[in-house]
C-alpha positions in Angstrom: 116.1 -123.2 75.6 118.0 -120.3 77.2 120.2 -118.2 74.9 123.1 -118.2 77.3 125.1 -120.5 79.5 123.2 -120.6 82.8 124.9 -119.2 85.9 126.4 -119.2 88.3 129.6 -118.1 86.5 132.9 -117.9 88.4 136.0 -115.8 87.8 139.2 -117.8 87.5 142.4 -115.8 87.9 145.9 -116.8 86.9 148.2 -115.5 84.3 145.0 -114.6 82.5 141.3 -114.2 83.5 138.5 -116.4 82.3 135.0 -117.2 83.3 133.7 -120.7 83.9 130.2 -122.0 84.3 129.2 -124.7 86.7 126.5 -126.1 84.4 127.9 -126.0 80.8 125.5 -127.9 78.6 127.2 -130.0 76.1 124.7 -129.1 73.4 125.5 -125.4 73.5 127.3 -124.6 70.2 129.6 -121.8 71.4 132.7 -123.9 72.3 135.6 -123.6 70.0 137.1 -126.8 68.6 140.4 -125.9 70.1 138.9 -124.9 73.5 141.1 -126.3 76.2 139.5 -124.3 79.0 136.8 -126.9 79.6 133.8 -125.1 81.0 135.0 -121.6 80.0 132.3 -119.2 79.0 134.7 -116.3 78.2 138.4 -115.6 78.1 139.2 -112.1 79.2 143.0 -111.9 79.1 145.2 -109.8 81.4 147.0 -107.2 79.5 147.2 -104.0 81.6 145.4 -102.0 79.0 142.5 -104.5 78.9 141.5 -104.1 82.6 141.3 -107.9 82.7 140.2 -108.4 86.2 137.5 -105.7 86.3 136.1 -107.0 83.0 136.2 -110.6 84.2 134.4 -109.7 87.4 131.7 -107.9 85.5 131.2 -110.7 83.1 131.1 -113.3 85.9 128.3 -111.3 87.6 126.2 -111.0 84.5 123.8 -114.0 85.1 123.2 -112.8 88.7 122.5 -109.3 87.5 120.1 -110.5 84.9 118.2 -112.6 87.4 118.0 -109.6 89.8 116.7 -107.4 87.0 114.1 -110.0 86.1 112.9 -110.1 89.7 112.8 -106.3 90.0 110.9 -106.0 86.7 108.3 -108.5 87.9 107.9 -106.9 91.3 107.6 -103.4 89.9 105.1 -104.5 87.3 103.1 -106.3 90.0 103.1 -103.1 92.0 101.5 -101.2 89.0 104.6 -99.5 87.6 104.5 -98.8 83.9 107.1 -97.8 81.3 106.4 -94.2 82.0 108.6 -94.6 85.1 112.3 -94.2 84.2 113.7 -97.0 86.3 111.3 -99.6 84.9 112.1 -98.6 81.3 115.8 -98.8 82.1 115.5 -102.2 83.6 113.5 -103.5 80.6 116.1 -102.0 78.2 119.0 -103.7 80.1 117.1 -107.0 80.0 116.4 -106.7 76.3 120.1 -105.8 75.7 121.2 -108.9 77.6 118.7 -111.3 75.9 119.0 -109.8 72.4 116.2 -110.0 69.8 113.8 -112.8 70.0 
């Protein structure tokens, strides 16, 4: 089972910003009992100091960016790249950061 709510994720703007998922599996345990946002993945807020919209856009793009990094990593590996090349090491580090420890 995937360790995150599958994308695509969408930015919802209003008085506050939050991220929703099109496919929000009911068995995922990360919904709060008082969650009235339905398919919300994240609540970002909108205080000026929080940079709410910029943060929400970055969060909403996360599943797409992870999928792109996975594809790039596979293609570079198939082309013979190894970890000694900086970009591949950075890509693998970003993927590992997104997925967490296994």
